[in-house]
Kinemage of the C-alpha trace (Angstrom):
@kinemage 1
@onewidth
@group {chain A} dominant
@subgroup {mainchain}
@vectorlist {calphas} color= white
{ca unk a 1} P 0.010 -0.032 0.005
{ca unk a 2} L 1.137 3.554 -0.725
{ca unk a 3} L 0.811 4.647 2.866
{ca unk a 4} L 3.104 1.723 4.037
{ca unk a 5} L 5.611 2.616 1.228
{ca unk a 6} L 5.675 6.348 2.346
{ca unk a 7} L 6.183 5.329 5.950
{ca unk a 8} L 9.035 2.933 4.941
{ca unk a 9} L 10.698 5.805 2.939
{ca unk a 10} L 10.498 8.234 5.925
{ca unk a 11} L 11.979 5.633 8.383
{ca unk a 12} L 14.810 4.938 6.021
{ca unk a 13} L 15.625 8.568 5.517
{ca unk a 14} L 15.346 9.226 9.259
{ca unk a 15} L 17.888 6.691 9.872
{ca unk a 16} L 20.178 7.556 6.899
{ca unk a 17} L 19.552 11.197 6.116
{ca unk a 18} L 19.566 10.614 2.391
{ca unk a 19} L 19.362 7.784 -0.252
{ca unk a 20} L 19.328 7.164 -3.852
{ca unk a 21} L 16.255 6.401 -5.682
{ca unk a 22} L 17.673 2.905 -6.606
{ca unk a 23} L 18.364 2.006 -3.110
{ca unk a 24} L 14.828 3.026 -2.158
{ca unk a 25} L 13.378 0.932 -4.817
{ca unk a 26} L 15.405 -2.037 -3.635
{ca unk a 27} L 14.346 -1.442 -0.083
{ca unk a 28} L 10.587 -1.301 -0.890
{ca unk a 29} L 10.643 -3.857 -3.560
{ca unk a 30} L 8.923 -1.660 -6.180
{ca unk a 31} L 9.856 -0.115 -9.525
{ca unk a 32} L 11.901 3.027 -9.846
{ca unk a 33} L 8.838 4.781 -11.323
{ca unk a 34} L 6.810 3.956 -8.175
{ca unk a 35} L 9.498 5.282 -5.928
{ca unk a 36} L 9.724 8.508 -7.899
{ca unk a 37} L 5.916 9.008 -7.493
{ca unk a 38} L 6.143 8.288 -3.766
{ca unk a 39} L 9.012 10.648 -3.298
{ca unk a 40} L 7.103 13.366 -5.181
{ca unk a 41} L 4.248 12.736 -2.670
{ca unk a 42} L 6.609 13.257 0.189
{ca unk a 43} L 8.073 16.283 -1.420
{ca unk a 44} L 4.629 17.907 -1.750
{ca unk a 45} L 3.888 17.197 1.853
{ca unk a 46} L 7.072 18.915 2.753
{ca unk a 47} L 9.158 16.064 4.227
{ca unk a 48} L 11.853 15.550 1.607
{ca unk a 49} L 13.651 17.245 -1.184
{ca unk a 50} L 15.086 15.674 -4.370
{ca unk a 51} L 18.716 15.735 -5.186
{ca unk a 52} L 20.489 14.636 -8.362
{ca unk a 53} L 19.602 10.854 -8.534
{ca unk a 54} L 18.341 10.746 -4.836
{ca unk a 55} L 16.329 12.148 -2.116
{ca unk a 56} L 16.974 13.638 1.484
{ca unk a 57} L 15.224 14.977 4.383
{ca unk a 58} L 14.541 18.723 4.498
{ca unk a 59} L 15.718 20.884 7.359
{ca unk a 60} L 13.489 19.675 10.182
{ca unk a 61} L 15.024 18.328 13.426
{ca unk a 62} L 15.385 14.633 13.556
{ca unk a 63} L 13.274 14.210 16.703
{ca unk a 64} L 10.516 16.098 14.851
{ca unk a 65} L 10.715 13.700 11.902
{ca unk a 66} L 10.638 10.758 14.380
{ca unk a 67} L 7.548 12.178 16.129
{ca unk a 68} L 5.778 12.581 12.750
{ca unk a 69} L 6.662 9.016 11.713
{ca unk a 70} L 5.074 7.715 15.026
{ca unk a 71} L 2.093 10.062 14.464
{ca unk a 72} L 1.420 8.450 11.274
{ca unk a 73} L 1.506 4.791 12.555
{ca unk a 74} L -1.837 3.094 12.952
{ca unk a 75} L -3.382 6.295 12.091
{ca unk a 76} L -7.073 4.969 11.339
{ca unk a 77} L -7.021 3.259 14.848
{ca unk a 78} L -5.785 6.397 16.512
{ca unk a 79} L -8.409 8.435 14.719
{ca unk a 80} L -11.242 5.902 15.763
{ca unk a 81} L -9.982 5.811 19.391
{ca unk a 82} L -9.991 9.664 19.531
{ca unk a 83} L -13.419 9.722 18.094
{ca unk a 84} L -14.886 7.683 20.870
{ca unk a 85} L -12.878 9.634 23.525
{ca unk a 86} L -14.369 12.918 22.061
{ca unk a 87} L -17.898 11.726 23.260
{ca unk a 88} L -16.491 11.449 26.870
{ca unk a 89} L -15.512 15.145 27.011
{ca unk a 90} L -18.152 17.239 28.707
{ca unk a 91} L -18.627 20.861 27.941
{ca unk a 92} L -17.501 23.391 30.744
{ca unk a 93} L -15.262 20.838 32.161
{ca unk a 94} L -11.300 20.967 32.873
{ca unk a 95} L -9.344 18.226 30.967
{ca unk a 96} L -5.706 17.306 30.626
{ca unk a 97} L -4.305 15.987 27.325
{ca unk a 98} L -0.977 14.324 27.562
{ca unk a 99} L 1.627 14.341 24.750
{ca unk a 100} L 0.995 11.061 23.214
{ca unk a 101} L 0.193 10.620 19.456
{ca unk a 102} L -3.112 9.077 19.892
{ca unk a 103} L -4.131 11.894 22.378
{ca unk a 104} L -2.998 14.355 19.611
{ca unk a 105} L -5.783 12.882 17.384
{ca unk a 106} L -8.320 13.940 20.247
{ca unk a 107} L -6.876 17.316 20.006
{ca unk a 108} L -7.486 17.462 16.397
{ca unk a 109} L -11.153 16.315 16.839
{ca unk a 110} L -11.554 19.135 19.398
{ca unk a 111} L -10.229 21.609 16.917
{ca unk a 112} L -12.899 20.387 14.372
{ca unk a 113} L -15.691 20.360 16.885
{ca unk a 114} L -14.850 22.673 19.877
{ca unk a 115} L -16.848 23.009 22.916
{ca unk a 116} L -16.394 25.373 25.967
{ca unk a 117} L -13.400 23.685 27.800
{ca unk a 118} L -10.430 24.386 29.935
{ca unk a 119} L -7.561 22.303 28.551
{ca unk a 120} L -4.194 21.693 30.122
{ca unk a 121} L -1.396 19.858 28.333
{ca unk a 122} L 2.257 19.125 28.502
{ca unk a 123} L 2.526 18.343 24.749
{ca unk a 124} L 3.923 20.979 22.486
{ca unk a 125} L 2.078 19.450 19.413
{ca unk a 126} L -1.219 19.337 21.396
{ca unk a 127} L -0.848 23.024 22.304
{ca unk a 128} L -0.035 23.950 18.827
{ca unk a 129} L -3.062 22.133 17.447
{ca unk a 130} L -5.523 23.822 19.854
{ca unk a 131} L -3.939 27.336 19.442
{ca unk a 132} L -6.555 29.850 18.517
{ca unk a 133} L -9.479 27.484 18.678
{ca unk a 134} L -12.575 29.175 19.899
{ca unk a 135} L -14.285 28.139 23.155
{ca unk a 136} L -11.119 26.542 24.273
{ca unk a 137} L -8.878 27.853 27.195
{ca unk a 138} L -5.465 26.213 26.613
{ca unk a 139} L -2.682 26.176 29.052
{ca unk a 140} L 0.704 24.542 28.166
{ca unk a 141} L 2.418 23.697 31.526
{ca unk a 142} L 6.002 24.522 32.132
{ca unk a 143} L 8.802 22.083 32.503
{ca unk a 144} L 11.844 20.536 30.996
{ca unk a 145} L 11.650 19.815 27.199
{ca unk a 146} L 11.882 16.077 26.369
{ca unk a 147} L 12.514 16.515 22.640
{ca unk a 148} L 11.838 12.847 21.843
{ca unk a 149} L 8.130 13.316 22.441
{ca unk a 150} L 7.733 17.180 22.248
{ca unk a 151} L 6.729 17.140 25.874
{ca unk a 152} L 7.280 19.025 28.974
{ca unk a 153} L 8.227 16.953 31.955
{ca unk a 154} L 10.121 17.210 35.319
{ca unk a 155} L 9.872 18.814 38.717
{ca unk a 156} L 8.486 22.069 37.306
{ca unk a 157} L 5.776 20.320 35.464
{ca unk a 158} L 4.765 18.342 38.385
{ca unk a 159} L 4.620 21.356 40.673
{ca unk a 160} L 2.122 22.877 38.247
{ca unk a 161} L 0.010 19.763 38.523
{ca unk a 162} L 0.125 19.925 42.263
{ca unk a 163} L -2.009 23.205 41.919
{ca unk a 164} L -4.555 21.752 39.770
{ca unk a 165} L -7.777 19.561 39.985
{ca unk a 166} L -8.852 18.183 36.672
{ca unk a 167} L -12.298 16.520 35.777
{ca unk a 168} L -10.592 14.163 33.234
{ca unk a 169} L -7.401 13.054 32.159
{ca unk a 170} L -6.751 11.703 28.582
{ca unk a 171} L -3.538 9.613 28.926
{ca unk a 172} L -1.555 7.721 26.218
{ca unk a 173} L 0.486 4.589 27.113
{ca unk a 174} L 3.745 3.073 25.795
{ca unk a 175} L 2.709 -0.353 27.161
{ca unk a 176} L 0.043 -2.085 29.170
{ca unk a 177} L 1.447 -5.168 30.714
{ca unk a 178} L -0.222 -8.592 31.442
{ca unk a 179} L -0.237 -7.337 35.066
{ca unk a 180} L -2.815 -4.677 34.251
{ca unk a 181} L -0.218 -1.892 34.695
{ca unk a 182} L 0.662 1.092 32.632
{ca unk a 183} L 4.362 1.559 31.685
{ca unk a 184} L 6.510 4.211 30.113
{ca unk a 185} L 9.906 4.225 28.311
{ca unk a 186} L 11.039 7.357 30.177
{ca unk a 187} L 11.213 7.975 33.929
{ca unk a 188} L 10.349 11.589 33.797
{ca unk a 189} L 7.204 10.880 31.651
{ca unk a 190} L 6.304 8.041 33.982
{ca unk a 191} L 6.517 10.244 37.075
{ca unk a 192} L 4.514 13.015 35.473
{ca unk a 193} L 1.772 10.709 34.306
{ca unk a 194} L 1.454 9.200 37.730
{ca unk a 195} L 0.973 12.898 39.004
{ca unk a 196} L -1.611 13.436 36.307
{ca unk a 197} L -3.543 10.459 37.374
{ca unk a 198} L -3.502 11.531 41.076
{ca unk a 199} L -4.874 15.025 40.225
{ca unk a 200} L -7.807 14.089 37.857
{ca unk a 201} L -11.145 12.775 38.949
{ca unk a 202} L -11.240 10.170 36.315
{ca unk a 203} L -8.631 8.784 33.689
{ca unk a 204} L -9.162 7.616 30.110
{ca unk a 205} L -6.336 5.655 28.657
{ca unk a 206} L -6.029 5.938 24.908
{ca unk a 207} L -3.870 3.271 23.323
{ca unk a 208} L -3.554 1.068 20.304
{ca unk a 209} L -4.078 -2.676 20.580
{ca unk a 210} L -0.332 -3.430 19.945
{ca unk a 211} L 0.530 -1.794 23.257
{ca unk a 212} L -1.113 -4.710 25.172
{ca unk a 213} L 0.852 -7.409 26.564
{ca unk a 214} L 4.082 -5.383 26.551
{ca unk a 215} L 6.107 -3.726 29.327
{ca unk a 216} L 8.414 -0.812 29.264
{ca unk a 217} L 11.043 0.023 32.001
{ca unk a 218} L 9.127 2.517 34.198
{ca unk a 219} L 5.800 1.914 35.979
{ca unk a 220} L 3.347 4.567 35.661
{ca unk a 221} L 0.165 3.222 37.536
{ca unk a 222} L -2.016 0.058 37.895
{ca unk a 223} L -5.337 0.128 35.956
{ca unk a 224} L -8.173 0.345 38.541
{ca unk a 225} L -11.907 0.556 38.317
{ca unk a 226} L -12.139 4.370 38.295
{ca unk a 227} L -10.245 4.293 34.945
{ca unk a 228} L -11.521 3.565 31.317
{ca unk a 229} L -9.417 2.246 28.486
{ca unk a 230} L -10.168 2.985 24.787
{ca unk a 231} L -8.316 0.786 22.144
{ca unk a 232} L -8.960 -0.738 18.862
{ca unk a 233} L -10.643 -3.959 18.104
{ca unk a 234} L -7.311 -5.685 17.206
{ca unk a 235} L -6.593 -6.150 21.069
{ca unk a 236} L -6.020 -9.682 22.069
{ca unk a 237} L -9.361 -10.994 23.551
{ca unk a 238} L -7.649 -12.644 26.616
{ca unk a 239} L -5.773 -9.570 27.453
{ca unk a 240} L -8.915 -7.436 27.001
{ca unk a 241} L -10.747 -9.791 29.266
{ca unk a 242} L -8.023 -9.622 31.888
{ca unk a 243} L -8.297 -5.829 32.050
{ca unk a 244} L -12.036 -6.019 32.184
{ca unk a 245} L -11.827 -8.493 35.057
{ca unk a 246} L -9.880 -5.817 37.091
{ca unk a 247} L -13.056 -3.793 36.923
{ca unk a 248} L -11.801 -1.352 34.211
{ca unk a 249} L -14.169 -0.382 31.380
{ca unk a 250} L -12.611 -1.299 27.964
{ca unk a 251} L -14.203 0.190 24.806
{ca unk a 252} L -13.128 -0.965 21.454
{ca unk a 253} L -12.973 1.378 18.386
{ca unk a 254} L -13.617 -0.205 15.126
{ca unk a 255} L -12.343 2.051 12.277
{ca unk a 256} L -14.155 1.585 9.024
{ca unk a 257} L -12.697 2.799 5.619
{ca unk a 258} L -13.572 6.385 5.027
{ca unk a 259} L -15.122 6.673 8.556
{ca unk a 260} L -13.339 8.573 11.351
{ca unk a 261} L -16.248 8.169 13.789
{ca unk a 262} L -15.352 4.684 14.864
{ca unk a 263} L -17.713 2.059 16.088
{ca unk a 264} L -18.006 0.914 19.738
{ca unk a 265} L -17.922 -2.836 20.539
{ca unk a 266} L -18.740 -4.258 23.952
């Protein structure tokens, strides 16, 4: 599929910086003509520029490219998850949106269909997405910049959270283990996420099905009955059942072609 080829090209250029057209054609297993068309698409999107016989990334920071690559992975599932999460947002409430790529899709839905809200976030991309949207009061909390995720973390960010009380937290997850715990790959993000959960009346975890059955280095929190999980219908049935057995509501988003609304499965 074209989307998969574009993602493969971006991954390769992120790792190598530049490549010949022939090398890209061999990597993907398509004709030189197909690669040229794919590169033209990426050039129109502003990701690459063509050189004599090759292609290279344009002048964006490597970490920004890495975030954009992750943002595009499993995009239909992320959009369907975000569509269901949108219906859990209540007008006139205060919410926190973390810096994850699935939560970013919820921010994009709020941009399309805004409602009166007070929004806090530690995600630079989330704040950019919501900048200037009517009805939204958006606060980007301070902290130390974690470039890998375009997020703000650390003691200063945690101190801000200590002065807030939130109606609802929308939280991404690097991994959800078979022990029904949320994990993160970064210590500072794990610590901040734990603080977010403590300062919110309820937590909604937005995560793709591929994050289940995995563990990362740093524990965030155990899933408890006051939480809700929204994932896609690709989740392993036994793992989904184990989370539900812990008293956690699990909602499955089923993206249909051309439909960003998603469908809810029991």
